[in-house]
C-alpha positions as CSV (number, residue, x, y, z in Angstrom):
1,M,45.4,-41.8,78.1
2,Y,43.6,-42.2,81.4
3,K,40.3,-40.8,82.4
4,S,40.4,-38.1,84.9
5,I,40.0,-39.2,88.5
6,S,38.6,-36.6,90.8
7,I,40.3,-36.0,94.1
8,F,38.2,-33.0,95.0
9,F,36.6,-35.2,97.7
10,I,39.5,-34.5,99.9
11,F,39.0,-30.7,99.8
12,S,35.2,-31.1,100.3
13,L,35.8,-33.4,103.3
14,I,38.2,-30.8,104.8
15,A,35.7,-28.1,104.4
16,A,33.0,-30.2,106.0
17,W,35.1,-31.5,108.9
18,N,36.4,-28.0,109.7
19,A,33.0,-26.3,109.6
20,E,31.7,-24.8,112.8
21,A,30.3,-27.5,115.1
22,R,26.6,-27.5,115.7
23,D,25.1,-26.7,119.0
24,F,25.2,-30.0,121.0
25,N,23.3,-28.7,124.0
26,G,19.8,-28.9,122.4
27,L,20.5,-32.3,121.1
28,L,21.9,-33.6,124.4
29,D,18.9,-32.1,126.3
30,T,16.4,-33.7,123.9
31,V,17.8,-37.2,124.4
32,L,18.4,-36.6,128.2
33,G,14.7,-35.6,128.6
34,N,13.6,-38.8,127.0
35,N,16.0,-41.1,128.8
36,M,14.2,-43.6,131.0
37,A,17.3,-44.8,132.8
38,L,17.9,-41.3,134.2
39,S,14.2,-41.1,135.3
40,S,14.5,-44.5,136.9
41,S,17.6,-43.6,138.9
42,Q,16.0,-40.3,140.1
43,A,12.8,-42.3,141.2
44,S,15.1,-44.8,143.0
45,N,16.9,-42.0,144.8
46,E,13.6,-40.4,145.8
47,N,12.5,-43.7,147.3
48,E,15.8,-43.8,149.3
49,L,15.2,-40.2,150.5
50,L,11.7,-41.1,151.8
51,Q,13.1,-44.2,153.5
52,L,15.7,-42.1,155.1
53,K,13.2,-39.6,156.5
54,S,11.0,-42.4,157.9
55,E,13.8,-43.5,160.2
56,N,13.2,-40.5,162.4
57,N,9.5,-41.1,163.0
58,L,8.1,-41.6,166.5
59,A,7.3,-45.2,167.5
60,D,3.6,-46.1,167.0
61,P,1.4,-45.4,170.0
62,E,0.2,-48.5,171.9
63,V,-3.3,-49.1,173.1
64,E,-4.0,-51.8,175.7
65,V,-7.4,-53.1,176.9
66,E,-7.9,-55.3,179.9
67,H,-11.1,-57.1,181.0
68,L,-10.6,-59.0,184.2
69,W,-13.2,-61.1,186.0
70,G,-13.1,-62.5,189.5
71,R,-14.4,-65.6,191.2
72,H,-17.7,-65.9,193.1
73,D,-19.0,-62.5,194.0
74,A,-16.1,-60.4,192.8
75,K,-17.0,-57.9,190.1
76,N,-15.4,-57.5,186.8
77,K,-12.6,-55.1,186.2
78,F,-12.0,-53.1,183.0
79,N,-8.8,-51.1,182.1
80,I,-7.8,-49.2,179.0
81,S,-4.5,-47.4,178.4
82,V,-2.8,-45.4,175.7
83,S,1.0,-44.9,175.7
84,Q,3.7,-43.4,173.6
85,S,7.4,-44.2,173.8
86,F,10.3,-41.7,173.1
87,D,14.0,-42.0,172.6
88,W,16.3,-40.1,174.8
89,P,16.2,-36.3,174.2
90,G,18.7,-35.2,171.6
91,T,18.4,-38.5,169.6
92,Y,15.8,-37.1,167.3
93,A,17.7,-33.9,166.7
94,A,20.9,-35.8,165.8
95,R,18.9,-38.1,163.4
96,S,17.2,-35.0,161.9
97,K,20.6,-33.5,161.1
98,A,21.8,-36.8,159.7
99,I,18.7,-36.9,157.4
100,N,19.2,-33.3,156.3
101,F,22.8,-34.1,155.3
102,G,21.6,-37.3,153.7
103,S,18.9,-35.5,151.7
104,Q,21.5,-33.0,150.4
105,A,23.8,-36.0,149.5
106,I,21.0,-37.6,147.5
107,E,20.4,-34.4,145.6
108,S,24.1,-34.4,144.7
109,L,23.8,-38.1,143.7
110,N,20.9,-37.1,141.4
111,R,23.1,-34.4,139.9
112,S,26.0,-36.8,139.5
113,N,23.7,-39.3,137.7
114,Y,22.5,-36.5,135.5
115,L,26.1,-35.5,134.6
116,D,27.1,-39.1,133.9
117,K,24.2,-39.8,131.7
118,K,24.7,-36.5,129.8
119,L,28.3,-37.4,129.2
120,E,27.4,-40.9,128.1
121,I,25.1,-39.4,125.5
122,K,27.7,-37.0,124.4
123,L,30.3,-39.8,123.9
124,L,27.7,-41.7,121.9
125,F,27.3,-38.6,119.7
126,I,31.0,-38.5,119.2
127,D,31.1,-42.2,118.3
128,I,28.4,-41.6,115.7
129,I,30.1,-38.6,114.2
130,N,33.4,-40.5,113.9
131,T,31.7,-43.5,112.2
132,R,30.0,-41.2,109.7
133,K,33.3,-39.5,108.9
134,K,34.9,-42.9,108.3
135,L,32.1,-44.0,106.2
136,A,32.4,-40.9,104.0
137,L,36.1,-41.5,103.5
138,L,35.7,-45.2,102.8
139,H,32.9,-44.5,100.3
140,E,35.2,-42.1,98.4
141,R,38.0,-44.6,98.4
142,D,35.6,-47.2,97.0
143,K,34.6,-44.8,94.2
144,Q,38.2,-44.1,93.4
145,T,38.8,-47.8,93.1
146,D,35.8,-48.2,90.8
147,S,37.3,-45.5,88.5
148,L,40.7,-47.1,88.5
149,I,39.2,-50.5,87.7
150,A,37.3,-49.0,84.7
151,I,40.5,-47.3,83.5
152,C,42.6,-50.5,84.0
153,R,39.9,-52.6,82.2
154,T,40.1,-50.4,79.2
155,G,43.9,-50.6,79.4
156,V,43.7,-54.4,79.4
157,E,41.5,-54.4,76.4
158,N,43.9,-52.1,74.6
159,G,46.9,-54.1,75.7
160,E,48.2,-51.2,77.8
161,Q,47.7,-52.8,81.2
162,S,48.2,-56.3,82.5
163,I,45.4,-58.5,83.8
164,L,47.4,-58.9,87.0
165,T,47.0,-55.2,87.8
166,L,43.3,-55.5,87.1
167,N,43.0,-58.5,89.5
168,K,44.8,-56.6,92.2
169,L,42.4,-53.7,91.9
170,E,39.4,-56.1,92.0
171,I,40.8,-57.6,95.2
172,T,41.2,-54.1,96.7
173,K,37.6,-53.4,95.7
174,I,36.4,-56.5,97.7
175,R,38.4,-55.4,100.7
176,F,36.9,-51.9,100.6
177,K,33.4,-53.4,100.4
178,N,34.0,-55.7,103.4
179,S,35.3,-52.7,105.4
180,L,32.2,-50.7,104.4
181,V,29.9,-53.5,105.5
182,N,31.6,-53.8,108.9
183,L,31.5,-50.0,109.4
184,E,27.8,-49.8,108.3
185,N,27.0,-52.5,110.8
186,Q,28.8,-50.6,113.5
187,Y,26.8,-47.4,112.5
188,T,23.6,-49.4,112.8
189,A,24.5,-50.6,116.3
190,L,25.2,-47.0,117.3
191,K,21.9,-45.8,116.0
192,T,20.2,-48.6,118.0
193,S,22.0,-47.4,121.1
194,L,20.8,-43.8,120.5
195,I,17.2,-44.9,120.1
196,Q,17.5,-46.7,123.4
197,M,19.0,-43.6,125.0
198,N,16.1,-41.6,123.5
199,G,13.4,-43.6,125.2
200,G,12.7,-45.7,122.1
201,L,11.8,-42.6,120.0
202,D,12.8,-42.0,116.4
203,C,16.3,-40.3,116.1
204,E,16.5,-39.4,112.5
205,E,16.1,-35.7,113.2
206,I,18.9,-35.9,115.8
207,L,21.2,-37.9,113.5
208,A,20.7,-35.4,110.7
209,H,22.6,-32.8,112.9
210,L,25.4,-35.1,114.1
211,D,27.9,-34.2,111.4
212,E,30.5,-32.2,113.4
213,Y,32.3,-32.5,116.7
214,P,31.5,-29.9,119.4
215,D,34.0,-27.2,120.1
216,E,36.4,-28.3,122.9
217,M,39.2,-26.5,124.7
218,I,41.9,-27.9,126.9
219,L,42.1,-25.8,130.1
220,S,44.9,-25.4,132.6
221,V,45.5,-27.9,135.4
222,D,44.4,-25.3,138.0
223,E,41.1,-24.7,136.1
224,Y,40.3,-28.4,136.1
225,E,41.2,-28.7,139.8
226,N,38.9,-25.8,140.6
227,Q,36.1,-27.5,138.6
228,I,36.5,-30.7,140.6
229,L,36.5,-28.7,143.9
230,E,33.5,-26.5,143.0
231,K,31.4,-28.6,140.7
232,D,31.9,-32.3,141.2
233,P,28.7,-33.7,142.6
234,M,30.3,-36.9,143.9
235,K,32.8,-34.9,145.9
236,R,30.0,-33.0,147.5
237,Y,28.1,-36.3,148.0
238,S,31.0,-37.9,149.8
239,A,31.5,-34.9,152.1
240,L,27.8,-34.8,152.9
241,M,27.7,-38.5,153.6
242,V,30.6,-38.1,156.1
243,Q,28.6,-35.4,157.9
244,S,25.5,-37.5,157.9
245,Q,27.2,-40.5,159.4
246,L,28.8,-38.2,162.0
247,Q,25.3,-37.4,163.2
248,N,24.3,-41.0,163.0
249,V,27.2,-41.9,165.4
250,K,26.0,-39.2,167.8
251,A,22.4,-40.6,167.6
252,E,23.7,-44.2,168.3
253,K,25.6,-42.9,171.4
254,L,22.4,-41.2,172.7
255,K,20.5,-44.4,172.3
256,R,22.6,-45.9,175.0
257,F,20.4,-43.9,177.4
258,P,17.0,-45.2,178.5
259,G,14.0,-44.6,176.3
260,I,10.9,-43.0,177.9
261,S,7.3,-44.1,177.8
262,L,4.3,-41.9,178.8
263,G,0.7,-42.9,178.9
264,Y,-2.9,-42.4,180.0
265,V,-4.8,-45.1,182.0
266,H,-8.6,-45.4,182.5
267,A,-9.9,-48.1,184.8
268,R,-13.3,-49.2,186.1
269,E,-13.8,-51.4,189.2
270,D,-16.8,-52.0,191.5
271,G,-18.6,-49.1,189.9
272,E,-15.7,-46.8,190.5
273,I,-13.8,-45.0,187.7
274,F,-10.1,-44.3,187.9
275,N,-8.0,-42.1,185.6
276,G,-4.3,-41.7,185.7
277,I,-1.0,-41.5,183.9
278,S,1.8,-44.1,183.4
279,A,5.5,-43.7,182.9
280,G,8.2,-46.1,182.1
281,I,11.7,-46.5,180.8
282,S,13.4,-48.9,178.5
283,L,16.8,-50.3,179.3
284,P,19.0,-50.6,176.2
285,V,21.0,-53.5,177.4
286,F,21.0,-55.5,174.2
287,S,19.7,-53.4,171.3
288,T,22.7,-51.0,171.0
289,R,25.4,-53.6,171.3
290,H,28.1,-53.1,168.6
291,K,26.0,-50.4,166.8
292,I,28.2,-47.5,167.9
293,K,31.3,-49.2,166.7
294,A,29.6,-50.1,163.4
295,A,28.5,-46.5,162.9
296,E,32.0,-45.2,163.7
297,A,33.6,-47.8,161.3
298,L,31.3,-46.7,158.5
299,Q,32.2,-43.1,159.2
300,R,35.9,-43.9,158.9
301,S,35.2,-45.8,155.7
302,L,33.4,-42.8,154.2
303,K,36.3,-40.5,155.1
304,Y,38.8,-42.9,153.4
305,D,36.6,-43.1,150.3
306,E,36.5,-39.3,150.2
307,A,40.3,-39.0,150.3
308,T,40.8,-41.8,147.8
309,Q,38.3,-40.3,145.4
310,A,40.1,-36.9,145.6
311,I,43.5,-38.6,144.7
312,S,42.0,-40.7,141.9
313,Q,40.2,-37.7,140.4
314,R,43.4,-35.6,140.2
315,T,45.6,-38.3,138.8
316,S,43.0,-39.3,136.3
317,M,42.5,-35.7,135.2
318,M,46.3,-35.2,134.8
319,A,46.6,-38.4,132.7
320,S,43.6,-37.5,130.6
321,R,44.8,-34.0,130.0
322,D,48.3,-35.1,128.9
323,K,46.7,-37.6,126.5
324,A,44.3,-35.0,125.1
325,L,47.2,-32.6,124.4
326,A,49.3,-35.2,122.7
327,L,46.3,-36.2,120.5
328,Y,45.6,-32.6,119.7
329,K,49.2,-32.1,118.5
330,E,49.0,-35.2,116.4
331,Y,45.6,-34.2,114.9
332,K,46.7,-30.7,114.1
333,A,50.1,-31.8,112.6
334,L,48.3,-34.3,110.2
335,D,45.6,-31.7,109.5
336,A,48.2,-29.1,108.4
337,I,49.9,-31.6,106.1
338,L,46.8,-33.1,104.5
339,K,45.2,-29.8,103.9
340,N,47.9,-29.2,101.3
341,G,46.7,-31.0,98.2
342,N,50.0,-31.0,96.3
343,N,50.7,-34.7,97.0
344,Q,47.4,-35.8,95.5
345,A,47.7,-33.3,92.6
346,L,51.2,-34.6,91.7
347,L,49.9,-38.2,91.8
348,K,47.0,-37.2,89.5
349,K,49.3,-35.5,87.1
350,S,51.7,-38.5,87.0
351,L,48.8,-40.9,86.3
352,D,47.4,-38.7,83.5
353,N,50.9,-38.4,81.9
354,G,51.5,-42.2,82.1
355,I,54.4,-41.8,84.4
356,I,52.9,-44.2,86.9
357,T,50.4,-47.1,86.5
358,A,46.9,-47.4,87.9
359,Q,48.2,-49.8,90.5
360,E,51.1,-47.5,91.5
361,Y,48.6,-44.6,91.7
362,L,46.3,-46.7,94.0
363,N,49.3,-47.7,96.2
364,E,50.4,-44.1,96.6
365,M,46.9,-42.8,97.2
366,S,46.3,-45.5,99.8
367,Y,49.3,-44.1,101.7
368,F,47.8,-40.7,101.9
369,L,44.3,-41.9,102.5
370,D,45.6,-44.1,105.4
371,A,47.0,-40.8,106.7
372,W,43.5,-39.4,106.5
373,Q,42.3,-42.4,108.5
374,D,45.0,-41.6,111.1
375,L,43.8,-38.0,111.2
376,L,40.2,-39.1,111.8
377,D,41.4,-41.5,114.6
378,A,43.4,-38.7,116.3
379,Q,40.5,-36.3,116.0
380,Y,38.1,-38.8,117.4
381,N,40.3,-39.8,120.3
382,Y,41.0,-36.2,121.1
383,H,37.3,-35.3,121.3
384,L,36.7,-38.4,123.5
385,E,39.3,-37.3,126.0
386,A,38.3,-33.6,125.8
387,A,34.7,-34.5,126.5
388,V,35.6,-36.4,129.6
389,L,37.9,-33.6,130.8
390,N,35.3,-30.9,130.2
391,K,32.3,-32.9,131.6
392,Y,31.7,-30.4,134.4
393,M,30.8,-27.8,131.8
394,L,27.8,-29.9,131.0
395,L,26.3,-28.8,134.3
396,D,26.4,-25.2,133.1
397,E,24.7,-25.8,129.8
């Protein structure tokens, strides 16, 4: 009585979704290599490093020329001197150590920016894959609705179906179309974001490979804590900045002692030539006021930041891990049920035998297809959480 409505799309989607995930590393590296924001941040950090190194330069040498003339028969006098000033011994060594720690800290900051950008690109890939899976499911639901409408229209013409059922199916069709348009707009926005991430270059080749999620594993709490301790660039950055500031405090304390100035003097007077040396000291009465306390306050602040960051990282990791495990269980439970096609087959048989109407079939199928949507959502959210949890593995890839 009714035309056959294929539900093989469910099995084909299962096969596609459970296929082995493609290698993300090459795709991530391609986009990362073209990313201008990462290049800009690295250049900015390089500038900061050079500025840091310039703080330990010697003061510029001073050259002074004097030409003095006297009254009446007094002869002119000519002097020239060159001098160089120095901070108190030990100041340069302390600043040099501070710069060395600061340089290592900036390297860690570059590594952190690299990790953050790579994770951002990976999360964008996951968004794209999720949207493509949803589009595939929604397109299939739309096709099913078209088939049901055709069957129902024939039934109306033969007096076997009511016009009311046909109208309901037409309304359902409109809703599916609206959902498709919204989802396609979302997909277009994601593609635009990928092009921007890729330095404005075409991304069709990359998109062609974004059909499956990457493989992810949830590790033990101890393993994640070890990753934070051993691999987290910002943890290393914070520790190095504390050490750098410790040396800056030492340098500021040494600057309380007088600076030294040494020079050479050449003079000519009444036909006589004089050569000699000059020496002097600077008295840091005003220039160091409050600087030591400011440096010590900054050091304490950095230590507090380091401790706060450690607590935040651990609590965030624990919460994210618990959420990922819950999502994984939900995803696997739905996956196990929906892989069994008995429900859809029974509905199909009931429709073919006239036991249920087209509208009843659509209502029941909508229930199971909504469950597929729940599966996709759980799968997507799981991979988002797992990607953040396993972000330090991106440094090894």
